[in-house]
Residue frames relative to the residue before (quaternion, step in Angstrom):
aa qw qx qy qz dx dy dz
M 1.0000 0.0000 0.0000 0.0000 0.00 0.00 0.00
V 0.4935 -0.6777 0.4647 0.2850 3.55 -0.99 0.89
N 0.3944 -0.7226 0.5244 0.2176 3.56 -0.95 0.93
K 0.2189 -0.8302 0.5038 0.0946 3.58 -0.24 1.31
T 0.5366 0.6098 -0.4313 0.3927 3.61 1.21 -0.02
R 0.5925 0.5644 -0.3684 0.4412 3.57 1.25 -0.31
T 0.6069 -0.5263 0.4359 0.4058 3.54 -1.33 0.18
P 0.4878 -0.6500 0.4788 0.3319 3.61 -0.91 0.79
L 0.5414 -0.5893 0.4945 0.3391 3.53 -1.23 0.58
V 0.7888 0.0366 0.0212 0.6132 3.56 1.01 -0.93
E 0.0061 0.7426 -0.6682 -0.0452 3.53 -1.18 0.69
L 0.1166 -0.7239 0.6757 0.0761 3.53 -0.91 0.98
R 0.0687 -0.8562 0.5113 -0.0278 3.55 -0.25 1.32
D 0.8690 -0.0773 0.0440 0.4867 3.54 -0.84 1.08
M 0.2047 0.8311 -0.4884 0.1700 3.55 1.04 0.89
S 0.0367 0.7811 -0.6221 0.0388 3.56 -1.02 0.88
I 0.1105 0.7620 -0.6352 0.0600 3.54 -1.16 0.73
S 0.1364 -0.7962 0.5878 0.0443 3.56 -0.97 0.94
F 0.1310 -0.7456 0.6462 0.0968 3.52 -1.26 0.55
G 0.8478 -0.0644 0.0147 0.5263 3.56 -0.62 1.14
G 0.7398 -0.4256 0.2278 0.4686 3.56 0.95 0.88
I 0.6409 0.4881 -0.3390 0.4858 3.62 1.23 -0.13
K 0.3555 -0.7428 0.5277 0.2085 3.57 -0.77 1.04
A 0.2304 -0.7914 0.5552 0.1114 3.56 -0.35 1.26
V 0.7575 0.0695 -0.0328 0.6483 3.56 1.19 -0.73
D 0.0841 -0.8401 0.5343 -0.0416 3.53 -0.62 1.22
H 0.8212 -0.2608 0.1224 0.4926 3.58 -0.18 1.37
V 0.2788 0.7782 -0.5053 0.2478 3.57 0.78 1.10
T 0.0753 -0.7774 0.6241 0.0217 3.56 -1.03 0.89
V 0.1356 0.7560 -0.6330 0.0968 3.57 -0.85 1.03
D 0.1118 -0.7907 0.5947 0.0933 3.57 -1.21 0.40
L 0.2069 -0.7592 0.6129 0.0714 3.52 -1.38 0.35
Y 0.2125 -0.7903 0.5665 0.0971 3.56 -0.91 0.98
P 0.6279 -0.5145 0.3983 0.4271 3.61 -1.19 0.36
G 0.8270 0.2079 -0.1571 0.4982 3.58 -1.02 0.78
E 0.6134 0.5381 -0.3398 0.4676 3.57 1.22 0.51
V 0.2007 -0.7302 0.6341 0.1563 3.55 -1.26 0.56
V 0.0825 -0.7773 0.6233 0.0210 3.56 -0.78 1.10
G 0.2777 -0.7647 0.5620 0.1493 3.55 -0.71 1.12
L 0.1755 -0.7490 0.6289 0.1131 3.56 -1.07 0.79
L 0.0109 -0.8370 0.5423 -0.0724 3.53 -0.48 1.24
G 0.3559 0.7036 -0.5742 0.2204 3.50 -1.35 0.37
H 0.6289 -0.5279 0.4073 0.4000 3.54 -1.26 0.42
N 0.6419 -0.4494 0.4194 0.4583 3.58 -1.29 0.14
G 0.7846 0.2766 -0.2197 0.5095 3.56 -0.86 0.96
A 0.4608 0.6939 -0.4458 0.3277 3.61 1.27 0.04
G 0.5713 -0.6167 0.3696 0.3959 3.59 1.21 -0.51
K 0.4667 0.7154 -0.4348 0.2850 3.59 1.26 -0.19
S 0.6803 0.4741 -0.3000 0.4715 3.60 0.91 -0.88
T 0.6289 0.5351 -0.3303 0.4572 3.58 1.05 -0.77
L 0.6275 0.5400 -0.3251 0.4572 3.57 0.98 -0.89
I 0.7224 0.4533 -0.2556 0.4553 3.54 0.79 -1.05
K 0.6016 0.5515 -0.3599 0.4520 3.60 1.17 -0.49
C 0.5707 0.5517 -0.3877 0.4687 3.60 1.22 -0.30
L 0.6587 0.4847 -0.2978 0.4923 3.59 1.15 -0.64
S 0.7096 0.4569 -0.2664 0.4656 3.60 1.01 -0.79
G 0.5417 -0.6520 0.3853 0.3648 3.60 1.28 -0.13
A 0.4642 0.6770 -0.4540 0.3465 3.60 1.26 0.09
Y 0.7710 0.1525 -0.0876 0.6120 3.60 1.18 -0.66
K 0.2967 -0.7045 0.6084 0.2135 3.53 -1.29 0.42
A 0.4106 -0.7280 0.4924 0.2430 3.59 -0.63 1.11
D 0.4972 -0.6366 0.4991 0.3136 3.58 -1.19 0.58
A 0.7940 -0.0212 0.0494 0.6055 3.57 1.10 -0.72
G 0.5789 0.5793 -0.4435 0.3641 3.53 -1.28 0.44
Q 0.3510 -0.7245 0.5607 0.1939 3.53 -1.36 0.19
I 0.1791 -0.7260 0.6487 0.1420 3.53 -1.22 0.62
L 0.0602 -0.7920 0.6075 0.0079 3.56 -0.75 1.08
I 0.1059 -0.7573 0.6425 0.0506 3.55 -1.00 0.92
N 0.8254 -0.0673 -0.0177 0.5603 3.58 -0.62 1.18
G 0.7462 -0.4444 0.2097 0.4491 3.57 0.97 0.91
A 0.6783 0.4557 -0.2951 0.4951 3.60 1.25 -0.18
E 0.4552 -0.6891 0.4883 0.2819 3.59 -0.90 0.92
V 0.0770 -0.7913 0.6063 0.0193 3.57 -0.97 0.89
D 0.3548 -0.7034 0.5783 0.2120 3.51 -1.29 0.47
I 0.0112 -0.8018 0.5973 -0.0167 3.59 -0.59 1.09
N 0.0554 -0.8390 0.5405 -0.0298 3.54 -0.33 1.31
N 0.7957 0.0503 0.0025 0.6036 3.57 1.22 -0.44
P 0.7062 -0.4709 0.3038 0.4326 3.62 -1.23 0.24
R 0.5943 0.5664 -0.3734 0.4319 3.60 1.11 -0.57
D 0.6258 0.5258 -0.3275 0.4739 3.58 1.03 -0.79
A 0.6432 0.5247 -0.3214 0.4558 3.57 0.98 -0.88
R 0.6642 0.5114 -0.3037 0.4529 3.57 0.91 -0.95
A 0.6217 0.5459 -0.3339 0.4516 3.58 1.09 -0.73
Q 0.6878 0.4261 -0.2672 0.5234 3.58 1.25 -0.44
N 0.5106 -0.6758 0.3865 0.3650 3.59 1.32 0.34
I 0.4261 0.6482 -0.4926 0.3945 3.54 1.09 0.88
E 0.0000 -0.7897 0.6130 -0.0254 3.57 -0.79 1.02
T 0.2234 -0.7756 0.5797 0.1112 3.56 -1.06 0.79
I 0.1247 -0.7588 0.6349 0.0744 3.54 -0.99 0.90
Y 0.1959 -0.8099 0.5470 0.0801 3.52 -0.29 1.32
Q 0.6873 -0.4751 0.3672 0.4087 3.53 -1.34 0.41
T 0.6970 0.4798 -0.2656 0.4619 3.57 1.00 -0.86
L 0.3763 -0.7980 0.3992 0.2496 3.58 1.41 -0.19
A 0.2109 -0.8226 0.5118 0.1302 3.64 1.16 -0.39
L 0.3664 0.7013 -0.5218 0.3189 3.57 0.88 0.97
A 0.4176 -0.6663 0.5512 0.2788 3.57 -1.20 0.59
D 0.4043 -0.7827 0.4236 0.2110 3.57 -0.22 1.34
N 0.7094 0.4847 -0.2652 0.4376 3.58 1.01 -0.81
L 0.6685 0.4888 -0.2974 0.4751 3.61 1.26 -0.20
N 0.5123 -0.6465 0.4650 0.3215 3.58 -1.19 0.50
A 0.7679 -0.3862 0.2458 0.4480 3.57 -1.33 0.07
A 0.6827 0.4941 -0.2978 0.4485 3.60 0.83 -0.98
S 0.6610 0.5026 -0.3129 0.4611 3.60 0.94 -0.86
N 0.6470 0.4993 -0.3152 0.4824 3.58 1.11 -0.65
L 0.6259 0.5548 -0.3395 0.4303 3.55 0.99 -0.85
F 0.7906 0.3072 -0.1397 0.5109 3.58 0.94 -0.94
L 0.2959 0.7864 -0.5003 0.2093 3.60 1.25 0.26
G 0.8210 0.1488 -0.1474 0.5312 3.57 -0.63 1.14
R 0.7543 0.2528 -0.1629 0.5836 3.59 1.29 -0.20
E 0.1152 0.8605 -0.4882 0.0895 3.55 1.11 0.78
L 0.4125 -0.6731 0.5538 0.2646 3.56 -1.19 0.62
V 0.1534 -0.7969 0.5824 0.0463 3.56 -0.91 0.99
G 0.3995 -0.7238 0.5181 0.2195 3.57 -0.98 0.93
P 0.7733 -0.3788 0.2503 0.4425 3.60 -1.35 0.05
G 0.7214 0.4494 -0.2642 0.4559 3.62 0.97 -0.75
G 0.5830 -0.5959 0.3720 0.4081 3.58 1.27 0.09
F 0.5591 0.5870 -0.3973 0.4300 3.58 1.28 0.15
L 0.6105 -0.5405 0.4189 0.3995 3.57 -1.22 0.45
D 0.2971 -0.7536 0.5629 0.1646 3.55 -0.94 0.95
D 0.1630 -0.8482 0.4988 0.0713 3.56 0.36 1.31
S 0.6686 0.5101 -0.3214 0.4353 3.58 0.91 -0.87
K 0.6323 0.5151 -0.3313 0.4744 3.61 1.04 -0.75
M 0.6573 0.5104 -0.3172 0.4549 3.60 0.95 -0.88
E 0.6575 0.4892 -0.3225 0.4736 3.59 1.00 -0.77
A 0.6350 0.5336 -0.3313 0.4498 3.59 0.98 -0.82
E 0.6619 0.4988 -0.2984 0.4734 3.59 0.97 -0.89
T 0.6354 0.5272 -0.3217 0.4636 3.58 1.05 -0.81
R 0.6482 0.5099 -0.3171 0.4682 3.58 0.96 -0.84
K 0.6447 0.5410 -0.3166 0.4374 3.57 1.03 -0.82
I 0.7010 0.4505 -0.2760 0.4790 3.59 0.84 -0.97
M 0.6426 0.5211 -0.3268 0.4568 3.60 1.05 -0.74
A 0.6017 0.5578 -0.3569 0.4465 3.59 1.07 -0.71
R 0.6615 0.5077 -0.2878 0.4709 3.57 1.15 -0.71
L 0.7820 0.3828 -0.1697 0.4617 3.54 0.92 -0.99
N 0.8051 0.0058 0.0635 0.5897 3.56 0.91 -0.94
P 0.1873 -0.8523 0.4775 0.1021 3.60 0.41 1.26
N 0.6566 0.5244 -0.3170 0.4398 3.61 1.17 -0.48
F 0.4859 0.6706 -0.4407 0.3463 3.59 1.25 -0.10
R 0.0380 -0.8334 0.5508 -0.0251 3.59 -0.72 1.09
K 0.6600 0.5722 -0.3028 0.3812 3.57 1.14 -0.60
F 0.0571 0.8503 -0.5174 0.0782 3.55 0.51 1.22
N 0.7810 0.3836 -0.1748 0.4607 3.58 1.06 -0.64
V 0.5910 0.5200 -0.4002 0.4692 3.57 1.15 0.56
P 0.5947 -0.5435 0.4260 0.4116 3.61 -1.16 0.43
V 0.5590 -0.6266 0.4062 0.3605 3.61 -0.99 0.69
S 0.5123 0.6314 -0.4262 0.3964 3.62 1.23 -0.25
A 0.6656 0.4953 -0.2955 0.4736 3.59 1.21 -0.49
L 0.5782 0.6013 -0.3744 0.4049 3.61 1.25 -0.11
S 0.5329 -0.5888 0.4949 0.3528 3.55 -1.29 0.40
G 0.7069 -0.4697 0.3228 0.4189 3.56 -1.29 0.28
G 0.6767 0.4939 -0.2921 0.4615 3.57 0.95 -0.88
Q 0.6393 0.5150 -0.3219 0.4717 3.58 1.07 -0.76
R 0.6259 0.5235 -0.3302 0.4745 3.59 1.02 -0.78
Q 0.6328 0.5348 -0.3184 0.4605 3.55 1.00 -0.89
S 0.6744 0.4950 -0.3069 0.4539 3.59 0.96 -0.83
V 0.5947 0.5369 -0.3665 0.4730 3.63 1.14 -0.54
A 0.6654 0.5009 -0.3044 0.4623 3.60 0.92 -0.91
I 0.6582 0.4961 -0.3058 0.4766 3.59 1.00 -0.82
A 0.6348 0.5363 -0.3280 0.4493 3.59 0.97 -0.86
R 0.6244 0.5424 -0.3361 0.4506 3.59 1.02 -0.80
A 0.6663 0.5034 -0.2987 0.4620 3.56 0.93 -0.93
V 0.6976 0.4807 -0.2748 0.4547 3.56 0.87 -1.00
Y 0.6209 0.5528 -0.3501 0.4317 3.59 0.98 -0.79
F 0.7480 0.3643 -0.2074 0.5145 3.57 1.02 -0.81
N 0.6544 -0.6250 0.2724 0.3271 3.51 1.08 1.02
A 0.1882 0.7687 -0.5832 0.1828 3.59 0.94 0.75
K 0.1405 -0.7585 0.6300 0.0892 3.56 -1.04 0.84
I 0.7443 0.2402 -0.1176 0.6119 3.52 1.29 -0.61
L 0.0761 -0.8145 0.5751 -0.0057 3.55 -0.61 1.16
I 0.1570 -0.7462 0.6402 0.0928 3.54 -0.97 0.93
M 0.0376 -0.8098 0.5854 -0.0156 3.57 -0.61 1.13
D 0.2035 -0.7978 0.5629 0.0722 3.54 -0.67 1.19
E 0.8116 -0.2703 0.1225 0.5033 3.58 -0.28 1.32
P 0.0017 -0.8739 0.4861 0.0037 3.59 0.72 1.04
T 0.7423 0.3930 -0.2431 0.4853 3.60 1.13 -0.45
A 0.3524 0.7368 -0.5086 0.2725 3.61 1.24 0.18
A 0.8492 0.1320 -0.1312 0.4942 3.57 -1.00 0.91
L 0.5530 0.5697 -0.4269 0.4329 3.62 1.16 0.42
G 0.4881 -0.6423 0.5053 0.3063 3.58 -1.19 0.61
P 0.7426 -0.4321 0.2728 0.4329 3.62 -1.27 0.22
Q 0.6686 0.5047 -0.3056 0.4526 3.60 0.94 -0.90
E 0.6623 0.5015 -0.2880 0.4763 3.56 1.02 -0.90
T 0.6218 0.5404 -0.3278 0.4624 3.56 1.06 -0.83
Q 0.6401 0.5198 -0.3136 0.4710 3.57 1.03 -0.83
M 0.6173 0.5451 -0.3396 0.4544 3.61 1.04 -0.76
V 0.6728 0.4801 -0.2933 0.4804 3.59 0.93 -0.91
A 0.6117 0.5478 -0.3452 0.4545 3.60 1.05 -0.76
E 0.6611 0.4980 -0.3019 0.4732 3.59 1.00 -0.82
L 0.6079 0.5419 -0.3413 0.4694 3.58 1.08 -0.72
I 0.6583 0.5116 -0.3066 0.4593 3.57 0.93 -0.93
Q 0.6366 0.5210 -0.3264 0.4655 3.60 1.00 -0.80
E 0.6429 0.5251 -0.3114 0.4625 3.57 1.03 -0.84
L 0.6554 0.5071 -0.3063 0.4684 3.59 0.97 -0.86
K 0.6150 0.5377 -0.3339 0.4702 3.58 1.05 -0.77
A 0.6589 0.5225 -0.3020 0.4490 3.55 0.94 -0.98
Q 0.6855 0.4634 -0.2758 0.4892 3.58 1.16 -0.61
G 0.5995 -0.6303 0.3294 0.3672 3.58 1.29 0.21
L 0.4355 0.6748 -0.4909 0.3377 3.60 1.18 0.25
G 0.2956 -0.6993 0.6128 0.2193 3.54 -1.27 0.44
I 0.1147 -0.8197 0.5607 0.0233 3.58 -0.88 0.93
F 0.1828 -0.7097 0.6691 0.1232 3.52 -1.03 0.94
L 0.1021 -0.8134 0.5725 0.0098 3.57 -0.64 1.15
I 0.1826 -0.7526 0.6240 0.1040 3.58 -0.58 1.17
E 0.1049 0.8331 -0.5178 0.1637 3.54 -0.43 1.21
H 0.2785 -0.7496 0.5773 0.1652 3.57 -1.14 0.72
D 0.6721 0.5190 -0.2865 0.4436 3.55 1.11 -0.75
I 0.3850 -0.7565 0.4844 0.2118 3.58 -0.43 1.27
H 0.6206 0.5517 -0.3518 0.4321 3.60 1.02 -0.74
N 0.6398 0.5086 -0.3201 0.4791 3.59 1.04 -0.76
V 0.6223 0.5387 -0.3377 0.4566 3.56 1.03 -0.79
M 0.6758 0.4967 -0.2952 0.4577 3.57 0.86 -0.98
K 0.7037 0.4753 -0.2565 0.4616 3.57 1.06 -0.80
L 0.8047 0.3598 -0.1475 0.4485 3.58 0.85 -1.00
C 0.7486 0.4552 -0.2219 0.4281 3.60 1.03 -0.75
D 0.4121 -0.6689 0.5624 0.2579 3.53 -1.25 0.57
R 0.7794 0.0310 -0.0064 0.6257 3.54 1.05 -0.85
A 0.1990 -0.7569 0.6077 0.1344 3.55 -1.28 0.38
S 0.1448 -0.7543 0.6364 0.0715 3.55 -0.96 0.97
V 0.1446 -0.8125 0.5635 0.0379 3.55 -0.64 1.16
M 0.1277 -0.7888 0.5991 0.0505 3.54 -0.96 0.96
K 0.0048 0.7662 -0.6425 0.0076 3.55 -1.23 0.61
N 0.8515 -0.0217 -0.0314 0.5230 3.56 -0.86 1.04
G 0.7458 -0.4375 0.2176 0.4528 3.57 0.93 0.94
Q 0.6965 0.4441 -0.2716 0.4938 3.58 1.25 -0.18
L 0.4938 -0.6384 0.5000 0.3141 3.55 -1.25 0.48
V 0.3338 -0.7213 0.5732 0.1993 3.57 -0.74 1.10
G 0.6929 -0.4083 0.2783 0.5250 3.55 0.99 -0.87
T 0.3253 -0.6985 0.5966 0.2243 3.53 -1.37 0.19
V 0.0574 -0.8187 0.5712 -0.0106 3.57 -0.77 1.04
D 0.4753 -0.6019 0.5547 0.3226 3.52 -1.33 0.46
V 0.4669 -0.7276 0.4274 0.2644 3.57 -0.52 1.21
K 0.6588 0.5242 -0.3165 0.4370 3.62 1.02 -0.73
Q 0.7058 0.4662 -0.2659 0.4623 3.59 1.18 -0.40
V 0.7264 0.3536 -0.2315 0.5419 3.59 1.28 0.04
T 0.4358 -0.6627 0.5318 0.2968 3.57 -1.31 0.21
D 0.6453 -0.4957 0.3800 0.4399 3.56 -1.25 0.18
E 0.5971 0.5561 -0.3611 0.4515 3.61 1.16 -0.57
D 0.6065 0.5516 -0.3486 0.4542 3.59 1.05 -0.74
I 0.6905 0.4757 -0.2831 0.4657 3.56 0.89 -0.96
L 0.6196 0.5331 -0.3389 0.4659 3.59 1.03 -0.76
S 0.6414 0.5259 -0.3142 0.4618 3.56 1.02 -0.83
M 0.6202 0.5261 -0.3409 0.4716 3.60 1.07 -0.71
I 0.6716 0.5053 -0.2975 0.4529 3.58 0.95 -0.93
I 0.7554 0.4112 -0.2141 0.4631 3.56 0.81 -1.07
L 0.7966 0.3147 -0.1524 0.4931 3.60 0.77 -1.04
G 0.3901 -0.7342 0.4789 0.2817 3.59 1.21 -0.39
K 0.5750 0.5772 -0.3827 0.4356 3.58 1.17 0.60
K 0.3824 -0.7060 0.5508 0.2281 3.52 -0.99 0.89
P 0.5093 -0.6519 0.4454 0.3425 3.65 -0.87 0.81
A 0.6105 -0.6043 0.3741 0.3496 3.58 -1.00 0.89
K 0.6880 0.5050 -0.2942 0.4302 3.59 0.92 -0.92
A 0.7136 0.4157 -0.2556 0.5026 3.61 1.23 -0.42
A 0.4857 0.6962 -0.4257 0.3132 3.58 1.25 -0.13
């Protein structure tokens, strides 16, 4: 169980952002602790992706504060987010299909040897090391990532984030379009990241995944926060009711 007496890893406090006069996010507060997975749920247009894009630097909030380890930070773009050890893994994964795992891991941040040439062997060795930690069954180091399964591709994207010191991970529906075995692989990766003390915001539609993977769930509707609940203290019906009716269950209020 996450120790709530500690300082949160992330606090999004009283966040608001509007587009064309419509409040996409309306005074929302959520937080995240080290070694915790917080699910962000809600119908399309509920505001969850917009909220999280303020943390990833894709959007700049109109109002509110972002605190990392208790200190307020200014995040104006993805570079600012990365400087705060925030990494985002989108559904599309942003991998270069024609390159192998190591080339993807170091894409844009390649390791260079003494002569100014790419140090391919060092990059492969580092990739093998991080993969041994995250997904020991990964073997396909020398094929283009286009030849990998969905779960293997997901593990390459996660390894890239972790290698470059992500402390806060935003995962956008990581198991969408994956089969049961692949979904289980990603679930194990998430457990491993939790054990290493990372905090994860999980944008998710599948209630079963939320119940299985998340410690807490924050539900949004029409740009507002319905509430945040401890997943172990509610049922999947309770969470569905929050999403559909916008009501927090009485026992969690």
